[in-house]
DRENMI-930613 format. One record per residue (C-alpha): x, z, y; residue number from 0. Coordinates in Angstrom, 1 decimal, always signed. Example, Ala and Ser with C-alpha at 12.3 -4.5 7.8 and 13.67 -1.06 7.14 Angstrom:
(atom (+12.3 +7.8 -4.5) 0) (atom (+13.7 +7.1 -1.1) 1) 
//
This chain:
(atom (-5.6 +7.0 +19.9) 0) (atom (-3.6 +5.9 +22.9) 1) (atom (-0.9 +3.2 +22.6) 2) (atom (+2.7 +4.2 +22.1) 3) (atom (+4.5 +5.6 +25.2) 4) (atom (+1.2 +5.7 +27.2) 5) (atom (+1.4 +7.3 +30.7) 6) (atom (-1.7 +9.2 +31.7) 7) (atom (-2.6 +12.5 +33.4) 8) (atom (-3.8 +15.4 +31.4) 9) (atom (-7.2 +15.1 +33.1) 10) (atom (-7.5 +11.5 +31.9) 11) (atom (-6.5 +12.5 +28.4) 12) (atom (-9.0 +15.3 +28.4) 13) (atom (-11.8 +13.1 +29.8) 14) (atom (-11.1 +10.3 +27.2) 15) (atom (-10.9 +12.5 +24.1) 16) (atom (-13.7 +14.9 +25.0) 17) (atom (-16.2 +12.1 +24.3) 18) (atom (-15.9 +11.5 +20.5) 19) (atom (-18.2 +13.5 +18.3) 20) (atom (-16.0 +14.0 +15.3) 21) (atom (-17.4 +14.5 +11.8) 22) (atom (-16.3 +17.5 +9.7) 23) (atom (-13.9 +15.3 +7.7) 24) (atom (-11.5 +12.8 +9.2) 25) (atom (-9.6 +10.2 +7.1) 26) (atom (-6.8 +9.6 +9.6) 27) (atom (-5.6 +11.2 +12.8) 28) (atom (-2.8 +9.1 +14.2) 29) (atom (-1.5 +10.4 +17.6) 30) (atom (+1.0 +8.4 +19.7) 31) (atom (+3.6 +9.8 +22.0) 32) (atom (+2.0 +10.3 +25.4) 33) (atom (+3.8 +10.9 +28.7) 34) (atom (+1.7 +13.0 +31.0) 35) (atom (+2.1 +12.6 +34.8) 36) (atom (+2.8 +14.2 +37.1) 37) (atom (+3.2 +17.3 +35.0) 38) (atom (+2.6 +17.9 +31.3) 39) (atom (+2.0 +20.8 +29.1) 40) (atom (+2.5 +19.9 +25.5) 41) (atom (+1.1 +23.2 +24.2) 42) (atom (-2.0 +22.9 +26.3) 43) (atom (-2.6 +19.3 +25.1) 44) (atom (-2.4 +20.3 +21.4) 45) (atom (-4.3 +23.6 +21.6) 46) (atom (-7.0 +22.2 +24.0) 47) (atom (-7.5 +19.2 +21.8) 48) (atom (-7.9 +21.4 +18.7) 49) (atom (-10.4 +23.7 +20.4) 50) (atom (-12.5 +20.8 +21.4) 51) (atom (-12.6 +19.5 +17.8) 52) (atom (-13.9 +22.7 +16.2) 53) (atom (-16.3 +20.7 +14.0) 54) (atom (-13.3 +19.1 +12.1) 55) (atom (-12.6 +21.1 +9.0) 56) (atom (-10.7 +18.6 +6.9) 57) (atom (-8.2 +15.8 +7.8) 58) (atom (-7.0 +13.6 +5.0) 59) (atom (-4.0 +12.1 +6.8) 60) (atom (-2.3 +13.3 +10.0) 61) (atom (+0.2 +11.0 +11.7) 62) (atom (+1.9 +12.2 +15.0) 63) (atom (+4.6 +10.2 +16.8) 64) (atom (+6.7 +13.1 +18.1) 65) (atom (+10.2 +11.7 +18.0) 66) (atom (+10.9 +11.8 +21.7) 67) (atom (+12.8 +14.4 +23.6) 68) (atom (+9.6 +16.2 +24.6) 69) (atom (+8.6 +16.9 +21.0) 70) (atom (+6.2 +19.8 +20.3) 71) (atom (+7.3 +23.3 +19.4) 72) (atom (+6.7 +24.8 +16.0) 73) (atom (+4.0 +27.1 +17.3) 74) (atom (+2.2 +24.2 +19.0) 75) (atom (+2.1 +22.3 +15.7) 76) (atom (+0.9 +25.3 +13.9) 77) (atom (-1.9 +25.9 +16.4) 78) (atom (-2.9 +22.3 +16.3) 79) (atom (-3.5 +22.2 +12.6) 80) (atom (-4.5 +25.9 +11.9) 81) (atom (-8.2 +25.2 +11.6) 82) (atom (-8.2 +22.0 +9.6) 83) (atom (-7.4 +21.5 +5.9) 84) (atom (-4.7 +18.7 +6.0) 85) (atom (-3.9 +16.8 +2.8) 86) (atom (-1.2 +14.4 +4.0) 87) (atom (+1.1 +15.6 +6.9) 88) (atom (+3.3 +13.1 +8.6) 89) (atom (+4.3 +14.9 +11.8) 90) (atom (+7.2 +12.8 +13.0) 91) (atom (+9.4 +15.6 +14.5) 92) (atom (+13.0 +16.3 +13.4) 93) (atom (+13.6 +19.3 +11.1) 94) (atom (+10.1 +20.9 +10.8) 95) (atom (+10.2 +24.6 +10.1) 96) (atom (+9.3 +25.4 +6.5) 97) (atom (+7.5 +28.7 +7.4) 98) (atom (+5.2 +26.8 +9.8) 99) (atom (+4.6 +24.2 +7.1) 100) (atom (+3.6 +26.9 +4.7) 101) (atom (+1.1 +28.4 +7.1) 102) (atom (-0.7 +25.1 +7.4) 103) (atom (+0.0 +23.7 +4.0) 104) (atom (-2.6 +25.3 +1.8) 105) (atom (-4.2 +21.9 +1.0) 106) (atom (-1.1 +19.6 +1.3) 107) (atom (-0.8 +16.9 -1.3) 108) (atom (+1.9 +14.8 +0.5) 109) (atom (+4.5 +15.9 +3.0) 110) (atom (+6.7 +13.7 +5.2) 111) (atom (+9.9 +15.3 +6.6) 112) (atom (+12.4 +13.9 +9.1) 113) (atom (+15.9 +15.3 +8.6) 114) (atom (+18.3 +15.3 +11.5) 115) (atom (+21.5 +15.4 +9.4) 116) (atom (+22.3 +19.1 +9.5) 117) (atom (+23.0 +20.6 +6.1) 118) (atom (+21.6 +23.9 +7.2) 119) (atom (+18.1 +22.3 +7.4) 120) (atom (+18.4 +21.1 +3.8) 121) (atom (+19.3 +24.7 +2.8) 122) (atom (+16.3 +26.1 +4.7) 123) (atom (+13.9 +23.6 +3.2) 124) (atom (+15.1 +24.1 -0.4) 125) (atom (+15.6 +27.9 -0.6) 126) (atom (+13.0 +30.1 -2.3) 127) (atom (+11.5 +31.2 +1.0) 128) (atom (+11.3 +27.5 +2.3) 129) (atom (+9.3 +24.6 +1.0) 130) (atom (+9.1 +26.0 -2.6) 131) (atom (+6.6 +28.6 -1.2) 132) (atom (+4.1 +25.7 -1.2) 133) (atom (+4.2 +26.0 -5.0) 134) (atom (+1.8 +28.9 -4.6) 135) (atom (-0.9 +26.5 -3.6) 136) (atom (-0.3 +24.2 -6.5) 137) (atom (-1.4 +21.0 -4.7) 138) (atom (+1.8 +19.3 -3.3) 139) (atom (+2.8 +16.3 -5.4) 140) (atom (+5.1 +14.3 -3.1) 141) (atom (+7.7 +15.0 -0.5) 142) (atom (+9.1 +12.0 +1.5) 143) (atom (+12.4 +12.8 +3.3) 144) (atom (+13.8 +10.4 +5.9) 145) (atom (+17.5 +10.8 +6.4) 146) (atom (+19.4 +9.5 +9.5) 147) (atom (+22.2 +6.9 +9.2) 148) (atom (+24.2 +7.5 +12.3) 149) (atom (+24.1 +11.3 +12.9) 150) (atom (+27.4 +13.0 +13.8) 151) (atom (+26.2 +15.9 +11.6) 152) (atom (+26.2 +13.7 +8.4) 153) (atom (+29.0 +14.4 +5.9) 154) (atom (+30.7 +11.6 +3.9) 155) (atom (+29.2 +12.8 +0.6) 156) (atom (+25.5 +12.6 +1.7) 157) (atom (+24.4 +11.5 -1.8) 158) (atom (+25.9 +14.6 -3.3) 159) (atom (+24.2 +16.8 -0.7) 160) (atom (+20.8 +15.2 -1.3) 161) (atom (+21.1 +15.6 -5.0) 162) (atom (+22.0 +19.3 -4.6) 163) (atom (+19.0 +19.7 -2.3) 164) (atom (+16.7 +18.2 -4.9) 165) (atom (+18.1 +20.4 -7.7) 166) (atom (+17.8 +23.5 -5.6) 167) (atom (+14.3 +22.8 -4.4) 168) (atom (+12.9 +22.1 -7.8) 169) (atom (+14.7 +25.1 -9.3) 170) (atom (+13.3 +27.4 -6.6) 171) (atom (+9.9 +25.7 -6.9) 172) (atom (+9.6 +26.8 -10.5) 173) (atom (+10.6 +30.3 -9.7) 174) (atom (+7.9 +30.6 -6.9) 175) (atom (+5.3 +29.0 -9.1) 176) (atom (+6.0 +31.5 -11.8) 177) (atom (+5.9 +34.6 -9.6) 178) (atom (+2.9 +33.5 -7.4) 179) (atom (+3.7 +36.0 -4.8) 180) (atom (+3.1 +35.8 -1.0) 181) (atom (+6.1 +35.1 +1.3) 182) (atom (+8.1 +38.0 +3.0) 183) (atom (+7.1 +38.1 +6.6) 184) (atom (+10.6 +39.3 +7.6) 185) (atom (+12.3 +36.4 +5.7) 186) (atom (+9.9 +33.9 +7.2) 187) (atom (+10.8 +35.1 +10.7) 188) (atom (+14.5 +34.8 +10.0) 189) (atom (+14.0 +31.4 +8.5) 190) (atom (+12.0 +30.3 +11.6) 191) (atom (+14.8 +31.3 +13.9) 192) (atom (+17.6 +29.7 +11.8) 193) (atom (+15.7 +26.4 +11.5) 194) (atom (+15.1 +26.4 +15.3) 195) (atom (+18.8 +26.9 +16.0) 196) (atom (+19.8 +24.3 +13.4) 197) (atom (+17.6 +21.6 +14.9) 198) (atom (+20.0 +19.6 +17.1) 199) (atom (+19.3 +17.1 +19.7) 200) (atom (+19.2 +14.1 +17.3) 201) (atom (+16.0 +12.0 +17.5) 202) (atom (+14.8 +9.6 +14.8) 203) (atom (+13.5 +6.2 +15.7) 204) (atom (+10.4 +6.1 +13.5) 205) (atom (+10.0 +2.4 +14.0) 206) (atom (+12.7 +1.5 +11.6) 207) (atom (+12.4 +2.7 +8.0) 208) (atom (+14.1 +1.3 +4.9) 209) (atom (+15.4 +2.6 +1.5) 210) (atom (+18.3 +5.0 +2.0) 211) (atom (+21.5 +3.0 +1.6) 212) (atom (+23.6 +6.0 +0.7) 213) (atom (+22.1 +7.4 -2.5) 214) (atom (+18.5 +6.3 -2.2) 215) (atom (+16.6 +7.9 -5.0) 216) (atom (+13.4 +9.5 -6.2) 217) (atom (+13.6 +12.9 -7.9) 218) (atom (+11.0 +14.3 -10.1) 219) (atom (+12.1 +17.1 -12.4) 220) (atom (+10.5 +19.7 -14.6) 221) (atom (+11.7 +23.3 -15.0) 222) (atom (+10.9 +25.6 -17.8) 223) (atom (+9.8 +29.1 -16.7) 224) (atom (+9.2 +31.4 -19.6) 225) (atom (+7.3 +29.4 -22.1) 226) (atom (+5.6 +27.2 -19.5) 227) (atom (+6.8 +23.9 -18.2) 228) (atom (+6.4 +23.6 -14.4) 229) (atom (+6.4 +20.2 -12.7) 230) (atom (+7.8 +20.2 -9.2) 231) (atom (+6.9 +17.6 -6.5) 232) (atom (+8.2 +14.1 -6.5) 233) (atom (+11.0 +13.9 -3.9) 234) (atom (+11.4 +10.4 -2.3) 235) (atom (+14.4 +9.8 -0.1) 236) (atom (+14.3 +7.1 +2.6) 237) (atom (+16.4 +6.2 +5.6) 238) (atom (+15.5 +6.1 +9.3) 239) (atom (+17.7 +4.6 +12.0) 240) (atom (+18.4 +7.1 +14.7) 241) (atom (+19.4 +6.8 +18.3) 242) (atom (+19.4 +9.2 +21.3) 243) (atom (+18.6 +6.2 +23.5) 244) (atom (+16.0 +4.6 +21.3) 245) (atom (+13.5 +2.1 +22.5) 246) (atom (+9.8 +3.0 +22.3) 247) (atom (+8.9 +3.2 +18.6) 248) (atom (+6.8 +0.5 +16.9) 249) (atom (+4.0 +2.9 +16.2) 250) (atom (+1.9 +0.8 +14.0) 251) (atom (+4.7 -0.4 +11.8) 252) (atom (+5.8 +2.8 +10.0) 253) (atom (+2.3 +3.9 +9.4) 254) (atom (+1.4 +0.5 +8.0) 255) (atom (+4.5 +0.3 +5.8) 256) (atom (+4.1 +3.8 +4.5) 257) (atom (+0.4 +3.4 +3.6) 258) (atom (+1.0 +0.0 +2.0) 259) (atom (+4.0 +1.6 +0.3) 260) (atom (+1.7 +4.2 -1.2) 261) (atom (-0.8 +1.6 -2.5) 262) (atom (+2.0 -0.6 -4.0) 263) (atom (+3.9 +2.4 -5.3) 264) (atom (+0.9 +3.7 -7.0) 265) (atom (+0.4 +0.4 -8.9) 266) (atom (+4.1 +0.1 -9.6) 267) (atom (+4.1 +3.6 -11.2) 268) (atom (+1.0 +2.7 -13.3) 269) (atom (+2.4 -0.6 -14.5) 270) (atom (+5.6 +1.0 -15.5) 271) (atom (+3.7 +3.4 -17.8) 272) (atom (+1.3 +0.7 -18.9) 273) (atom (+4.1 -1.6 -20.1) 274) (atom (+5.2 +1.2 -22.5) 275) (atom (+1.6 +1.6 -23.8) 276) (atom (+1.2 -2.1 -24.2) 277) (atom (+4.3 -2.6 -26.3) 278) (atom (+2.9 -1.5 -29.6) 279) (atom (-0.4 -3.5 -29.6) 280) (atom (+1.5 -6.5 -28.3) 281) (atom (+3.9 -6.2 -31.2) 282) (atom (+1.3 -5.5 -33.9) 283) (atom (-1.2 -8.1 -32.8) 284) (atom (+1.4 -10.9 -32.6) 285) (atom (-0.3 -14.2 -31.8) 286) (atom (-3.7 -12.6 -31.2) 287) (atom (-2.4 -10.6 -28.3) 288) (atom (-1.4 -12.8 -25.3) 289) (atom (-0.7 -12.2 -21.7) 290) (atom (-3.7 -12.9 -19.4) 291) (atom (-3.4 -16.3 -17.8) 292) (atom (-3.7 -16.6 -14.0) 293) (atom (-4.1 -20.0 -12.4) 294) (atom (-2.4 -19.9 -9.1) 295) (atom (-3.8 -22.8 -7.0) 296) (atom (-1.4 -23.3 -4.1) 297) (atom (+1.3 -25.5 -2.8) 298) (atom (+3.6 -24.9 -5.7) 299) (atom (+6.0 -22.1 -6.7) 300) (atom (+9.8 -22.0 -6.5) 301) (atom (+10.3 -20.6 -10.0) 302) (atom (+14.0 -20.2 -9.4) 303) (atom (+13.3 -17.4 -7.0) 304) (atom (+15.2 -14.3 -8.3) 305) (atom (+12.1 -12.0 -8.6) 306) (atom (+10.3 -14.7 -10.7) 307) (atom (+13.0 -15.4 -13.1) 308) (atom (+12.9 -14.3 -16.8) 309) (atom (+9.5 -15.9 -17.5) 310) (atom (+8.3 -19.3 -18.5) 311) (atom (+6.1 -21.1 -16.0) 312) (atom (+3.8 -23.9 -17.1) 313) (atom (+1.8 -25.8 -14.6) 314) (atom (+0.4 -29.1 -13.3) 315) (atom (+0.6 -30.9 -10.0) 316) (atom (-2.2 -32.8 -8.3) 317) (atom (-0.1 -33.6 -5.3) 318) (atom (+0.9 -37.3 -5.0) 319) (atom (+2.4 -39.4 -2.3) 320) (atom (+0.2 -41.6 -0.2) 321) (atom (+0.6 -44.5 -2.6) 322) (atom (-0.5 -42.3 -5.5) 323) (atom (+2.6 -43.1 -7.5) 324) (atom (+4.9 -40.1 -7.0) 325) (atom (+3.7 -36.8 -8.4) 326) (atom (+5.3 -33.9 -6.6) 327) (atom (+6.5 -31.2 -9.1) 328) (atom (+4.6 -27.9 -9.3) 329) (atom (+7.9 -25.9 -9.4) 330) (atom (+8.6 -26.8 -5.8) 331) (atom (+6.6 -25.1 -2.9) 332) (atom (+5.9 -27.2 +0.1) 333) (atom (+6.1 -24.2 +2.5) 334) (atom (+7.1 -21.2 +0.4) 335) (atom (+3.5 -19.9 +0.5) 336) (atom (+2.8 -20.3 -3.2) 337) (atom (+6.1 -18.6 -4.1) 338) (atom (+5.1 -15.5 -2.1) 339) (atom (+1.7 -15.4 -3.8) 340) (atom (+3.3 -15.6 -7.2) 341) (atom (+5.6 -12.7 -6.3) 342) (atom (+2.8 -10.5 -5.3) 343) (atom (+0.8 -11.3 -8.5) 344) (atom (+3.8 -10.5 -10.6) 345) (atom (+4.4 -7.3 -8.6) 346) (atom (+1.0 -5.9 -9.5) 347) (atom (+0.8 -7.3 -13.0) 348) (atom (+4.3 -8.0 -14.5) 349) (atom (+2.8 -9.3 -17.7) 350) (atom (+0.6 -12.0 -16.1) 351) (atom (+1.0 -15.5 -17.4) 352) (atom (+1.1 -17.4 -14.1) 353) (atom (+0.0 -21.0 -14.5) 354) (atom (+1.0 -23.0 -11.4) 355) (atom (-1.4 -25.6 -10.2) 356) (atom (-0.1 -27.5 -7.2) 357) (atom (-2.6 -29.1 -4.8) 358) (atom (-1.9 -31.7 -2.2) 359) (atom (-1.2 -30.6 +1.4) 360) (atom (-0.7 -32.4 +4.6) 361) (atom (+0.3 -31.4 +8.2) 362) (atom (-2.7 -30.3 +10.3) 363) (atom (-3.6 -32.8 +13.1) 364) (atom (-3.4 -30.3 +15.9) 365) (atom (-0.5 -28.2 +14.6) 366) (atom (+2.2 -29.9 +12.5) 367) (atom (+3.5 -26.4 +11.4) 368) (atom (+0.2 -25.7 +9.7) 369) (atom (-0.6 -27.3 +6.3) 370) (atom (-4.1 -28.2 +5.3) 371) (atom (-5.3 -28.7 +1.7) 372) (atom (-6.6 -32.0 +0.4) 373) (atom (-10.0 -30.9 -1.0) 374) (atom (-10.1 -33.6 -3.7) 375) (atom (-7.0 -32.1 -5.3) 376) (atom (-8.6 -28.6 -5.2) 377) (atom (-11.6 -29.9 -7.3) 378) (atom (-9.1 -31.3 -9.9) 379) (atom (-7.2 -28.0 -9.8) 380) (atom (-10.2 -25.8 -10.5) 381) (atom (-11.3 -28.0 -13.4) 382) (atom (-7.8 -28.0 -14.9) 383) (atom (-7.6 -24.2 -14.5) 384) (atom (-10.7 -23.9 -16.7) 385) (atom (-9.3 -26.5 -19.2) 386) (atom (-6.0 -24.6 -19.6) 387) (atom (-7.8 -21.3 -20.4) 388) (atom (-7.1 -19.4 -17.2) 389) (atom (-9.0 -16.1 -17.0) 390) (atom (-8.3 -15.6 -13.3) 391) (atom (-8.0 -18.2 -10.6) 392) (atom (-6.2 -17.1 -7.5) 393) (atom (-6.9 -19.1 -4.3) 394) (atom (-5.1 -17.6 -1.3) 395) (atom (-6.8 -20.0 +1.1) 396) (atom (-10.1 -21.3 +2.3) 397) (atom (-11.2 -24.8 +3.5) 398) (atom (-14.1 -26.1 +5.5) 399) (atom (-17.2 -27.2 +3.7) 400) (atom (-16.6 -30.8 +2.6) 401) (atom (-18.6 -33.3 +4.7) 402) (atom (-18.5 -35.9 +2.0) 403) (atom (-21.6 -35.3 -0.1) 404) (atom (-20.1 -36.6 -3.3) 405) (atom (-17.0 -34.5 -2.9) 406) (atom (-19.2 -31.5 -2.1) 407) (atom (-21.2 -32.0 -5.2) 408) (atom (-18.0 -32.2 -7.3) 409) (atom (-16.7 -29.0 -5.7) 410) (atom (-19.9 -27.2 -6.5) 411) (atom (-19.9 -28.4 -10.1) 412) (atom (-16.3 -27.3 -10.6) 413) (atom (-17.1 -23.8 -9.5) 414) (atom (-20.3 -23.7 -11.6) 415) (atom (-18.2 -24.8 -14.6) 416) (atom (-15.7 -22.1 -14.1) 417) (atom (-18.5 -19.5 -13.8) 418) (atom (-20.0 -20.6 -17.1) 419) (atom (-16.6 -20.0 -18.7) 420) (atom (-16.5 -16.5 -17.3) 421) (atom (-13.5 -17.4 -15.2) 422) (atom (-12.8 -14.8 -12.5) 423) (atom (-12.3 -16.5 -9.1) 424) (atom (-10.8 -14.9 -5.9) 425) (atom (-10.3 -16.6 -2.6) 426) (atom (-9.0 -15.6 +0.9) 427) (atom (-11.0 -14.8 +4.0) 428) (atom (-11.1 -17.6 +6.6) 429) (atom (-9.4 -15.1 +9.0) 430) (atom (-11.2 -16.4 +12.0) 431) (atom (-13.0 -13.2 +12.8) 432) (atom (-16.6 -13.4 +13.9) 433) (atom (-16.2 -16.7 +15.5) 434) (atom (-15.4 -18.7 +12.4) 435) (atom (-17.8 -20.7 +10.3) 436) (atom (-18.9 -18.7 +7.3) 437) (atom (-19.5 -21.8 +5.2) 438) (atom (-16.0 -22.0 +3.9) 439) (atom (-15.1 -23.0 +0.4) 440) (atom (-14.8 -22.0 -2.4) 441) (atom (-16.8 -18.9 -1.4) 442) (atom (-19.8 -20.8 -0.2) 443) (atom (-20.0 -22.6 -3.5) 444) (atom (-21.1 -19.4 -5.3) 445) (atom (-21.5 -16.3 -3.1) 446) (atom (-21.8 -14.0 -6.1) 447) (atom (-19.1 -15.2 -8.5) 448) (atom (-16.4 -16.1 -6.0) 449) (atom (-14.8 -12.9 -4.7) 450) (atom (-13.6 -13.2 -1.1) 451) (atom (-10.7 -10.9 -0.1) 452) (atom (-9.6 -9.8 +3.4) 453) (atom (-6.5 -8.1 +4.6) 454) (atom (-6.6 -4.4 +5.4) 455) (atom (-4.7 -2.5 +8.0) 456) (atom (-2.7 +0.6 +7.3) 457) (atom (-5.8 +2.7 +7.7) 458) (atom (-7.8 +0.8 +5.2) 459) (atom (-9.9 -1.0 +7.8) 460) (atom (-10.3 -4.8 +8.1) 461) (atom (-7.5 -6.5 +10.1) 462) (atom (-8.6 -7.7 +13.6) 463) (atom (-8.8 -11.3 +12.3) 464) (atom (-11.0 -10.4 +9.3) 465) (atom (-14.8 -10.1 +9.7) 466) (atom (-15.8 -7.3 +7.4) 467) (atom (-19.2 -8.8 +7.0) 468) (atom (-17.8 -12.0 +5.5) 469) (atom (-15.6 -10.5 +2.8) 470) (atom (-16.2 -8.6 -0.4) 471) (atom (-13.2 -6.3 -0.6) 472) (atom (-10.1 -5.3 +1.4) 473) (atom (-6.7 -5.2 +0.0) 474) (atom (-3.2 -4.5 +1.5) 475) (atom (-1.9 -7.6 +3.2) 476) (atom (-1.6 -6.9 +6.9) 477) (atom (+2.1 -6.6 +7.7) 478) (atom (+2.9 -5.7 +4.1) 479) (atom (+6.7 -5.9 +3.6) 480) (atom (+8.3 -8.3 +1.2) 481) (atom (+11.8 -9.6 +1.6) 482) (atom (+12.0 -13.3 +2.3) 483) (atom (+8.2 -13.4 +2.7) 484) (atom (+7.9 -15.7 +5.7) 485) (atom (+6.7 -19.1 +4.7) 486) (atom (+8.0 -22.1 +6.6) 487) (atom (+4.4 -23.1 +7.4) 488) (atom (+1.0 -21.6 +7.1) 489) (atom (-1.4 -22.9 +4.5) 490) (atom (-5.1 -23.7 +5.2) 491) (atom (-7.0 -21.5 +7.6) 492) (atom (-5.7 -18.1 +6.6) 493) (atom (-3.1 -15.8 +8.2) 494) (atom (-0.5 -14.4 +6.0) 495) (atom (-2.5 -11.2 +5.7) 496) (atom (-5.5 -12.3 +3.7) 497) (atom (-3.6 -14.7 +1.6) 498) (atom (-1.3 -11.9 +0.4) 499) (atom (-4.3 -9.6 -0.1) 500) (atom (-5.9 -12.2 -2.3) 501) (atom (-2.7 -12.5 -4.5) 502) (atom (-2.6 -8.7 -4.8) 503) (atom (-6.3 -8.7 -5.8) 504) (atom (-5.7 -11.4 -8.4) 505) (atom (-2.9 -9.3 -9.8) 506) (atom (-5.1 -6.3 -10.0) 507) (atom (-7.9 -8.3 -11.7) 508) (atom (-5.4 -9.5 -14.2) 509) (atom (-4.1 -6.0 -14.8) 510) (atom (-7.6 -4.7 -15.4) 511) (atom (-8.1 -7.4 -18.1) 512) (atom (-4.8 -6.4 -19.6) 513) (atom (-5.9 -2.8 -19.8) 514) (atom (-9.2 -3.8 -21.4) 515) (atom (-7.4 -5.9 -23.9) 516) (atom (-5.1 -3.0 -24.9) 517) (atom (-8.1 -0.6 -25.1) 518) (atom (-10.1 -3.0 -27.3) 519) (atom (-7.2 -3.6 -29.7) 520) (atom (-6.6 +0.1 -30.0) 521) (atom (-10.2 +0.6 -31.0) 522) (atom (-10.6 -2.2 -33.5) 523) (atom (-7.5 -1.0 -35.4) 524) (atom (-9.1 +2.4 -36.0) 525) (atom (-11.3 +3.2 -39.0) 526) (atom (-14.9 +1.9 -38.5) 527) (atom (-16.4 +5.4 -38.1) 528) (atom (-13.9 +6.4 -35.3) 529) (atom (-14.3 +3.2 -33.3) 530) (atom (-15.8 +3.3 -29.8) 531) (atom (-17.6 +0.3 -28.3) 532) (atom (-15.0 -1.3 -25.9) 533) (atom (-15.7 -4.9 -24.9) 534) (atom (-12.9 -7.5 -25.2) 535) (atom (-11.5 -9.0 -22.1) 536) (atom (-13.0 -12.4 -23.0) 537) (atom (-16.5 -11.0 -22.2) 538) (atom (-15.6 -10.0 -18.7) 539) (atom (-16.4 -12.2 -15.7) 540) (atom (-16.3 -12.1 -11.9) 541) (atom (-19.3 -9.7 -11.8) 542) (atom (-17.5 -7.3 -14.1) 543) (atom (-14.3 -7.4 -11.9) 544) (atom (-16.5 -7.0 -8.8) 545) (atom (-18.0 -3.9 -10.3) 546) (atom (-14.6 -2.6 -11.2) 547) (atom (-13.3 -3.1 -7.7) 548) (atom (-16.5 -1.5 -6.2) 549) (atom (-15.9 +1.6 -8.3) 550) (atom (-12.6 +2.2 -6.4) 551) (atom (-14.2 +1.8 -2.9) 552) (atom (-15.1 +5.0 -1.0) 553) (atom (-17.9 +5.6 +1.5) 554) (atom (-18.8 +2.5 +3.6) 555) (atom (-15.4 +0.9 +3.4) 556) (atom (-14.5 -2.1 +1.3) 557) (atom (-10.9 -0.9 +0.8) 558) (atom (-9.8 +0.1 -2.7) 559) (atom (-8.4 +3.6 -3.1) 560) (atom (-6.4 +2.7 -6.2) 561) (atom (-4.6 +6.0 -6.4) 562) (atom (-7.8 +7.8 -7.4) 563) (atom (-8.1 +5.6 -10.4) 564) (atom (-4.5 +4.7 -11.4) 565) (atom (-2.7 +8.0 -10.6) 566) (atom (-4.3 +10.2 -13.3) 567) 
//
């Protein structure tokens, strides 16, 4: 779509967007805030655009930047989405009317709402004739509510008001789900008018989101109606900075953060449940049940970092001074890069046994702020990873194909040795787009058994610096938020995106092995006649993980839709 705050005439808009021949199902529909000149007609834009796209029957995710003073009317929004089945609605307009949401919400699974601070809106949303009417459809599972921080309408006890809202919405949700009756047309009309009057002049700056400082929480309750237990939607409260004189919103950032948030939140929810399942076999198996070891080959890890504390970290350093006398410790990162990678591995798989292998680095000739890896130390690191029993090797970097024939031979032999030991190897994309040399290592040493990872954008596409034809899979990594995540220097030839994506992929590979280990142990402890054939994690290799990743990919994309596997 057009860039944020784009100025164009309606004729230009119409000419530009009449050309695409849309399919019947669209994955994303992100729409920026467009200023039409010399005159504009928002209703005409929306309704005309919808009439031209009559082939579109289903939209997975709608994102509309509508936070300016010229935001669309409720009727315009309803007309725009009336003909399409929308599953995720993120229409960034303050205080959406619940009756309009109900009319277009038959297929909604996730809903994003932007509250202006007026308590009357919370009341309209949570009463029985408000959002709980969506319970009739039985599909909505999550509601994200962005609250302002500087609205004059906000009361001092915002946390108490939000909690009351959650309780009231869930309670009414269960009542509506039990009755399964259509909404009263008269009450819907009254609700529409009251919500319209209550929507003040406050505008949210959708470019700045962060957890709500005052009472940030996630609500997910169950109500008992009769003899049936009814689960309401998960309510997630976040904060949005607000300003009447806000600068143009950073359109890409919120969409990226929310999509990455969904990916990461899905895995966090799964690991929370998995840790409870894992407790019993880990306790009963004692020494036969161990955490999966991940060898992190990087520039070291600062193990004193708060999010990494509480675990023991073994390791080895192959970084020496020029004289070869001083061995630099593996628990110190040259740039902070390795520390970030360890944090992301731990985030996806909290039980991972991260074994730190520090390689030698040196400032790049052309850019002293960029570090390059000494290839000879990489060969030693890979061999040592195999020797120490690592099941996964995470390499968030890539290097040029060694020119030295002897060193090239040693590199190839190290990779071959790791493959023979069923060691799962992941490396980062070179992040040079289509102009870079594809013969980067370690990928080129074994195209099939070394899994190359690239960074994905918020929409699941490859980032602009990633050539989709040179990678195996796409993982979150482009602009993914992590506090204190900016390394002092860049490592190798990768941008931050693909290196982070590789660490996340390594964490997922490790988590898969952990799941297989738990499943295998659960089966072998059953009576022989009841046992099912589940392989042990020791029998899994890079090809098995590649197949597992591929099972989570949809259509022609290389992006993993983890929520379809780990949310059940």
